[in-house]
C-alpha positions as CSV (number, residue, x, y, z in Angstrom):
1,M,-84.0,63.1,-49.7
2,V,-83.0,63.0,-53.4
3,K,-80.0,65.3,-53.9
4,K,-79.5,64.9,-57.7
5,V,-81.2,63.3,-60.6
6,P,-80.1,59.6,-60.7
7,A,-78.1,58.0,-63.4
8,P,-80.1,56.7,-66.4
9,T,-81.6,53.2,-66.0
10,N,-83.0,52.9,-69.6
11,N,-81.2,53.4,-72.9
12,V,-82.6,56.0,-75.3
13,P,-84.1,54.4,-78.5
14,A,-82.4,55.3,-81.7
15,A,-85.6,57.0,-83.1
16,M,-85.7,59.3,-80.0
17,R,-82.1,60.3,-80.6
18,E,-82.8,61.0,-84.3
19,Y,-85.8,63.1,-83.4
20,M,-83.9,65.1,-80.9
21,D,-81.0,65.7,-83.3
22,K,-83.4,67.1,-86.0
23,I,-84.7,69.6,-83.5
24,L,-81.3,70.6,-82.2
25,A,-79.9,71.1,-85.7
26,K,-82.1,74.2,-85.8
27,T,-80.3,76.0,-83.0
28,D,-76.7,77.0,-82.4
29,S,-77.1,77.5,-78.6
30,A,-74.8,75.1,-76.7
31,D,-76.7,75.8,-73.5
32,M,-80.0,75.0,-75.2
33,K,-78.6,71.8,-76.5
34,K,-77.4,70.7,-73.1
35,L,-80.6,71.5,-71.3
36,F,-82.8,70.0,-74.0
37,N,-80.7,66.8,-74.1
38,N,-81.1,66.4,-70.4
39,T,-84.8,67.3,-70.0
40,F,-86.3,65.6,-73.0
41,V,-85.0,62.1,-72.1
42,N,-85.4,62.5,-68.3
43,T,-88.7,60.6,-68.0
44,W,-87.6,57.8,-70.3
45,T,-84.2,57.2,-68.7
46,T,-85.0,57.6,-65.0
47,T,-88.7,57.1,-64.3
48,I,-90.2,54.2,-66.4
49,Q,-90.0,50.6,-65.1
50,I,-90.7,48.5,-68.2
51,S,-91.6,44.8,-68.2
52,E,-93.1,42.5,-70.8
53,N,-96.7,43.5,-70.2
54,D,-96.5,46.7,-68.1
55,A,-94.9,50.1,-67.8
56,F,-94.9,51.9,-64.5
57,V,-94.0,55.6,-64.4
58,I,-92.9,57.4,-61.2
59,T,-92.9,61.1,-60.9
60,G,-89.2,61.3,-60.0
61,D,-88.4,61.6,-56.3
62,I,-91.7,59.9,-55.2
63,P,-91.9,56.2,-56.0
64,A,-95.5,56.2,-57.1
65,M,-97.4,56.7,-60.4
66,W,-99.7,59.6,-60.7
67,L,-102.3,59.4,-63.5
68,R,-101.7,63.0,-64.3
69,D,-97.9,63.1,-64.1
70,S,-97.4,59.9,-66.0
71,S,-99.6,61.1,-68.9
72,A,-97.8,64.5,-69.0
73,Q,-94.4,62.9,-68.7
74,V,-94.7,60.7,-71.8
75,K,-96.4,63.2,-74.0
76,N,-93.3,64.3,-75.8
77,Y,-92.6,60.8,-77.0
78,L,-96.0,60.5,-78.8
79,P,-94.7,61.9,-82.2
80,I,-91.9,59.4,-82.3
81,M,-94.2,56.3,-82.1
82,P,-94.5,55.9,-85.8
83,E,-90.7,55.5,-86.0
84,S,-90.3,53.3,-82.9
85,D,-92.2,50.2,-82.0
86,E,-90.4,50.3,-78.6
87,I,-91.8,53.7,-77.7
88,K,-95.3,52.8,-79.0
89,S,-95.2,49.6,-76.9
90,V,-94.3,51.5,-73.7
91,I,-96.9,54.1,-74.1
92,S,-99.5,51.5,-74.9
93,K,-98.6,49.8,-71.6
94,V,-98.9,53.1,-69.8
95,V,-102.4,53.5,-71.1
96,S,-103.3,50.0,-70.1
97,R,-101.8,50.4,-66.6
98,Q,-103.9,53.6,-66.2
99,M,-107.1,52.0,-67.2
100,H,-106.5,49.1,-64.8
101,S,-105.8,51.7,-62.0
102,I,-108.9,53.6,-62.7
103,L,-111.0,50.5,-62.4
104,M,-109.4,49.8,-59.1
105,D,-110.4,53.2,-57.8
106,P,-111.5,56.2,-59.8
107,Y,-111.0,58.5,-56.8
108,A,-107.3,57.7,-56.4
109,N,-104.7,60.1,-57.8
110,A,-101.6,57.9,-57.3
111,F,-100.8,54.2,-57.3
112,N,-98.2,51.7,-56.2
113,F,-96.3,49.4,-58.5
114,E,-98.0,46.5,-56.8
115,G,-100.4,46.0,-53.9
116,N,-97.7,46.6,-51.3
117,G,-99.6,49.0,-49.1
118,H,-97.1,51.8,-49.5
119,G,-98.1,55.5,-49.4
120,H,-100.5,57.4,-47.2
121,T,-102.0,54.5,-45.3
122,D,-103.1,56.6,-42.4
123,D,-105.6,58.7,-44.4
124,I,-109.2,58.3,-43.4
125,T,-110.7,57.1,-46.7
126,D,-111.3,53.8,-48.6
127,M,-107.7,53.0,-49.1
128,D,-106.5,49.9,-51.1
129,P,-103.0,48.4,-51.0
130,W,-102.5,49.4,-54.6
131,V,-103.3,53.0,-53.9
132,W,-100.4,55.4,-52.8
133,E,-102.8,58.4,-52.3
134,R,-106.5,58.8,-52.6
135,K,-107.0,62.5,-53.2
136,Y,-109.8,62.8,-55.7
137,E,-108.8,65.1,-58.6
138,I,-110.9,65.5,-61.8
139,D,-107.7,66.0,-63.8
140,S,-106.4,62.6,-63.0
141,L,-109.2,61.0,-65.0
142,C,-108.9,63.7,-67.7
143,Y,-105.2,63.0,-68.3
144,A,-105.8,59.3,-68.7
145,I,-108.5,59.9,-71.4
146,R,-106.2,62.5,-73.1
147,L,-103.2,60.1,-73.2
148,A,-105.4,57.3,-74.7
149,Y,-106.8,59.7,-77.3
150,Q,-103.4,61.0,-78.2
151,Y,-102.0,57.5,-78.5
152,Y,-104.9,56.4,-80.7
153,T,-104.7,59.6,-82.9
154,V,-101.1,58.9,-83.7
155,T,-101.2,55.1,-84.0
156,K,-104.8,54.2,-85.0
157,D,-104.1,51.1,-82.9
158,M,-107.5,49.4,-82.5
159,T,-106.1,46.9,-80.0
160,M,-106.3,49.5,-77.3
161,F,-110.1,49.3,-77.2
162,T,-110.4,46.4,-74.8
163,D,-113.3,45.5,-72.5
164,E,-111.2,47.0,-69.7
165,F,-110.8,50.3,-71.6
166,K,-114.6,50.6,-72.1
167,A,-115.3,49.7,-68.5
168,A,-112.9,52.5,-67.4
169,M,-114.7,55.0,-69.7
170,K,-118.0,54.0,-68.2
171,L,-116.7,54.3,-64.7
172,I,-115.3,57.8,-65.4
173,L,-118.7,58.9,-66.7
174,K,-120.4,57.5,-63.6
175,T,-118.0,59.2,-61.3
176,W,-118.3,62.6,-62.9
177,K,-122.1,62.3,-62.9
178,T,-122.1,61.3,-59.3
179,E,-119.9,64.3,-58.4
180,Q,-122.3,66.7,-60.2
181,N,-124.3,66.2,-57.0
182,H,-121.6,65.8,-54.5
183,E,-124.0,65.3,-51.6
184,N,-124.7,61.9,-53.0
185,S,-121.0,61.0,-53.3
186,P,-119.5,58.1,-51.3
187,Y,-116.1,59.9,-51.3
188,R,-114.6,61.2,-48.1
189,F,-111.0,62.1,-47.3
190,T,-109.4,63.2,-44.0
191,R,-105.7,63.5,-43.1
192,Y,-104.7,64.3,-39.6
193,G,-101.6,66.3,-38.4
194,C,-101.1,68.0,-41.8
195,P,-101.3,71.5,-43.3
196,Y,-104.8,72.9,-43.8
197,C,-104.7,72.4,-47.6
198,D,-103.8,68.7,-47.3
199,T,-107.2,67.5,-46.1
200,L,-110.9,68.0,-46.8
201,H,-112.9,69.6,-44.0
202,N,-116.6,69.3,-43.1
203,D,-116.1,65.6,-42.1
204,G,-114.1,64.8,-45.1
205,K,-116.7,66.1,-47.6
206,G,-115.2,69.5,-48.4
207,N,-117.0,72.8,-48.2
208,P,-120.6,72.7,-49.2
209,V,-121.6,73.2,-52.9
210,A,-124.8,73.6,-54.8
211,Y,-125.6,72.1,-58.2
212,T,-124.1,73.9,-61.2
213,G,-123.8,71.2,-63.9
214,M,-120.0,71.1,-63.3
215,T,-118.4,68.1,-61.6
216,W,-116.9,68.4,-58.1
217,S,-113.2,67.9,-57.3
218,G,-111.8,67.4,-53.8
219,F,-108.3,68.5,-54.8
220,R,-106.4,70.5,-57.4
221,P,-103.6,69.1,-59.7
222,S,-101.2,70.4,-57.0
223,D,-102.7,67.8,-54.7
224,D,-103.9,70.7,-52.5
225,A,-107.5,70.8,-51.4
226,C,-110.0,72.9,-53.3
227,T,-111.4,75.9,-51.4
228,Y,-114.6,75.7,-53.3
229,G,-115.6,72.4,-55.0
230,Y,-115.9,73.3,-58.6
231,L,-112.4,73.6,-59.9
232,V,-112.9,75.5,-63.2
233,P,-109.7,74.6,-65.2
234,S,-110.3,70.9,-64.4
235,N,-113.9,71.2,-65.6
236,M,-112.6,72.9,-68.7
237,F,-110.3,69.9,-69.3
238,A,-113.3,67.5,-68.7
239,V,-115.4,69.3,-71.3
240,V,-112.7,68.6,-73.9
241,V,-111.7,65.1,-73.1
242,L,-115.4,64.0,-72.9
243,K,-115.6,64.8,-76.6
244,E,-112.4,62.7,-77.1
245,M,-114.0,59.9,-75.1
246,A,-117.1,60.1,-77.3
247,E,-115.0,59.7,-80.5
248,M,-113.0,56.8,-79.1
249,V,-116.1,54.8,-77.9
250,K,-117.7,55.3,-81.3
251,V,-114.6,54.2,-83.3
252,G,-113.5,51.5,-80.9
253,F,-116.8,49.9,-79.9
254,G,-119.5,51.4,-82.2
255,D,-121.3,52.5,-79.0
256,E,-123.4,55.5,-80.1
257,E,-125.3,55.6,-76.8
258,L,-122.1,55.8,-74.7
259,A,-120.8,58.5,-77.0
260,K,-124.0,60.5,-76.6
261,E,-123.8,60.2,-72.9
262,A,-120.2,61.6,-72.9
263,L,-121.2,64.5,-75.2
264,A,-124.2,65.3,-73.0
265,L,-122.1,65.5,-69.9
266,S,-119.5,67.6,-71.7
267,A,-122.3,70.1,-72.6
268,E,-123.7,70.2,-69.1
269,I,-120.3,70.9,-67.6
270,D,-119.6,73.6,-70.2
271,E,-123.0,75.2,-69.5
272,G,-122.1,75.3,-65.8
273,I,-118.8,77.0,-66.5
274,K,-120.4,79.6,-68.7
275,K,-123.2,80.3,-66.1
276,Y,-121.2,80.2,-62.8
277,A,-117.5,80.7,-63.6
278,I,-117.5,83.7,-65.9
279,I,-117.4,86.7,-63.6
280,E,-117.5,90.4,-64.5
281,T,-114.7,92.4,-62.8
282,E,-114.2,96.1,-62.7
283,E,-110.5,96.0,-63.7
284,F,-110.3,93.2,-66.2
285,G,-113.8,92.8,-67.6
286,K,-115.2,89.2,-67.9
287,V,-112.8,86.6,-66.5
288,Y,-112.8,83.0,-65.5
289,A,-112.8,82.2,-61.8
290,Y,-110.4,79.5,-60.6
291,E,-113.0,77.9,-58.2
292,V,-116.7,78.5,-57.4
293,D,-119.2,76.6,-55.3
294,G,-122.6,77.5,-56.9
295,R,-123.5,79.3,-53.7
296,G,-122.1,82.7,-54.6
297,N,-118.5,82.1,-53.5
298,V,-115.7,82.7,-56.0
299,L,-111.9,82.3,-55.9
300,F,-109.7,84.4,-58.2
301,M,-106.2,82.9,-58.6
302,D,-104.2,80.5,-60.7
303,D,-101.9,77.6,-59.7
304,A,-98.7,76.5,-61.4
305,N,-99.9,73.0,-61.9
306,V,-101.8,72.0,-65.1
307,P,-104.8,72.2,-65.7
308,S,-104.7,75.8,-64.8
309,L,-106.6,78.8,-66.2
310,I,-103.5,79.9,-68.1
311,S,-103.5,76.4,-69.8
312,A,-107.1,76.6,-71.2
313,P,-106.0,76.9,-74.8
314,Y,-103.3,74.2,-74.4
315,L,-106.0,71.9,-73.1
316,G,-108.2,72.7,-76.1
317,Y,-110.9,74.5,-74.3
318,C,-110.6,77.9,-76.0
319,D,-108.5,79.8,-78.5
320,V,-105.5,81.8,-77.4
321,D,-107.2,85.0,-78.7
322,D,-110.5,84.4,-76.9
323,E,-111.5,87.7,-75.2
324,I,-112.4,86.2,-71.8
325,Y,-109.3,84.1,-71.8
326,Q,-107.1,87.1,-72.6
327,N,-108.8,89.1,-69.8
328,T,-108.2,86.2,-67.4
329,R,-104.6,86.0,-68.5
330,K,-104.0,89.6,-67.7
331,M,-105.5,89.2,-64.3
332,L,-103.4,86.0,-63.6
333,L,-100.2,87.6,-64.6
334,S,-100.6,90.5,-62.2
335,K,-100.8,91.0,-58.5
336,A,-104.5,90.3,-58.7
337,N,-103.4,86.6,-58.6
338,P,-102.1,86.0,-55.1
339,F,-99.7,83.4,-56.4
340,Y,-98.0,85.6,-59.0
341,F,-94.6,86.7,-57.9
342,E,-91.9,89.0,-59.3
343,G,-88.2,89.1,-58.4
344,T,-84.8,90.0,-59.6
345,A,-84.3,86.6,-61.4
346,A,-87.7,85.9,-62.8
347,K,-91.5,86.5,-62.6
348,G,-94.4,84.1,-63.0
349,I,-97.0,81.9,-61.3
350,G,-96.3,79.8,-58.2
351,S,-98.5,77.8,-55.9
352,P,-99.8,77.5,-52.4
353,H,-98.1,74.1,-52.6
354,T,-94.6,75.8,-52.3
355,P,-93.2,78.8,-50.4
356,E,-94.1,82.4,-51.1
357,N,-92.1,84.0,-53.9
358,Y,-91.4,80.6,-55.5
359,I,-92.5,80.3,-59.1
360,W,-92.7,77.0,-61.1
361,H,-90.9,76.0,-64.2
362,I,-94.1,74.3,-65.3
363,A,-95.9,77.6,-65.1
364,L,-93.3,79.4,-67.1
365,A,-93.4,76.8,-69.8
366,M,-97.2,76.8,-69.9
367,Q,-97.3,80.6,-70.1
368,G,-94.9,80.3,-73.1
369,L,-96.9,77.6,-74.8
370,T,-100.1,79.7,-74.6
371,T,-98.8,82.9,-76.2
372,N,-98.2,84.0,-79.8
373,D,-95.9,86.8,-78.6
374,L,-92.4,85.9,-79.5
375,A,-90.9,88.5,-77.2
376,E,-92.9,86.9,-74.3
377,K,-91.6,83.5,-75.3
378,K,-88.1,84.7,-75.3
379,M,-88.4,86.3,-71.9
380,L,-89.8,83.1,-70.4
381,L,-87.2,81.0,-72.1
382,D,-84.5,83.2,-70.6
383,F,-86.1,82.7,-67.1
384,I,-86.0,79.0,-67.5
385,M,-82.5,78.7,-68.9
386,T,-81.0,80.8,-66.1
387,S,-82.8,79.1,-63.3
388,H,-81.7,75.5,-63.4
389,A,-79.2,76.2,-60.6
390,D,-76.3,74.6,-62.5
391,E,-78.1,71.2,-62.3
392,W,-79.1,71.3,-66.0
393,Y,-82.5,69.9,-65.0
394,L,-85.7,71.8,-64.1
395,H,-87.2,71.8,-60.7
396,E,-90.6,72.3,-59.1
397,G,-90.6,75.8,-57.6
398,F,-87.7,78.3,-57.3
399,N,-87.1,81.6,-55.5
400,V,-87.7,84.5,-57.9
401,D,-84.7,86.3,-56.3
402,N,-82.4,83.2,-56.1
403,P,-82.9,80.2,-58.4
404,Y,-80.4,78.2,-56.3
405,E,-83.2,78.0,-53.7
406,Y,-85.6,75.4,-55.1
407,T,-87.9,72.5,-54.4
408,R,-87.6,68.9,-55.9
409,V,-84.4,68.3,-57.8
410,W,-85.9,65.3,-59.6
411,F,-89.4,66.2,-61.0
412,A,-89.8,64.6,-64.4
413,W,-93.0,66.5,-65.4
414,S,-91.2,69.8,-65.1
415,N,-88.5,68.5,-67.4
416,T,-91.0,67.2,-69.9
417,I,-93.1,70.3,-70.3
418,C,-90.1,72.6,-70.4
419,S,-88.6,70.5,-73.2
420,E,-91.9,70.8,-75.0
421,F,-91.6,74.6,-74.7
422,F,-88.0,74.4,-75.9
423,I,-89.2,72.7,-79.1
424,D,-91.8,75.4,-79.6
425,C,-89.1,78.1,-79.2
426,I,-86.7,76.4,-81.5
427,E,-89.3,75.7,-84.2
428,K,-90.4,79.4,-84.1
429,G,-86.9,80.8,-84.2
430,V,-86.9,82.2,-80.6
431,I,-83.5,80.7,-80.0
């Protein structure tokens, strides 16, 4: 078990230090400076294995590369790329590694550094020695598209548009179209001797679903199994990144037909969300459900992991002031969400992935990044800055009554997104 964040293995590029110094010059808070200095560089200094042609990004205390986590972990470094060929090169390599991984298996969520057979080898699914875990999550593919799009938007680097990149885009489209009709899917997953939420039931197929236009997901971004197969926030993310995919394949390959295919799928999924996932409630009005199955079953909740319903504006699906989003937000930040917890130290959203009364630093940061209320930002910032348990790094979940009780001392994604929220607070004068 990891008991502390390891010593740095990579040096911080000069451009990264200059970027950080410009931000920190806007605050006088010594605590903010210390926490930001630790969290912003955590991914770079402890989790990236860089070689001449590759960059492999672990999550922290687990020695595997999640498509989701690795994308989120390097996000903060994107604005520095114009000033640093080193950072640009590393993120380019991450994008390339992700495309290569997707082509190996679009249903896998986490990969090994090499084909060494490490990971969950006893799972009943089509495992490969390169795959650490094969829990199918829509957001894994969404994040890979998003990182590629962000990289291109900042750099305009046309060299990223390789044959492998285009093949990965085509495979993502094929996978999501297949999973619009999950009964035709080849994907199965069973894990024995585990918690209920760690496996798919119904012979590895998950609970039955009907066609909605949305695309099916076996697991949530928490790596917990979906109760109902249409995970709404992940479908929201897919709606947005399919438009980004369309732009990239037009610019990079001049492929109008592939772009039309991506846009058509985006529209189909969005229509499914509007038809099946917007529910009228007595207390909150129209809200988004977290999961539905197209057969009349609906799950109202939110999870700390992103994509979440709270994160919809952050993902680009809707505006912060959207009425249905605001109704949903009120529901999720109340006892109507079974994973919303309040205590003497903090209050916020947790996850079935961690103990009851544990909330997540990721969720606090995301709540802060999706509000224009400076008082709410300040409250959330205070929660984060008083819950690092004297580690000066952020964790996964922590007890709302005692932040010294927490999970995962070394969880790089949490540090990344919290440092993004710190920048937001500093720029807006919250601290």
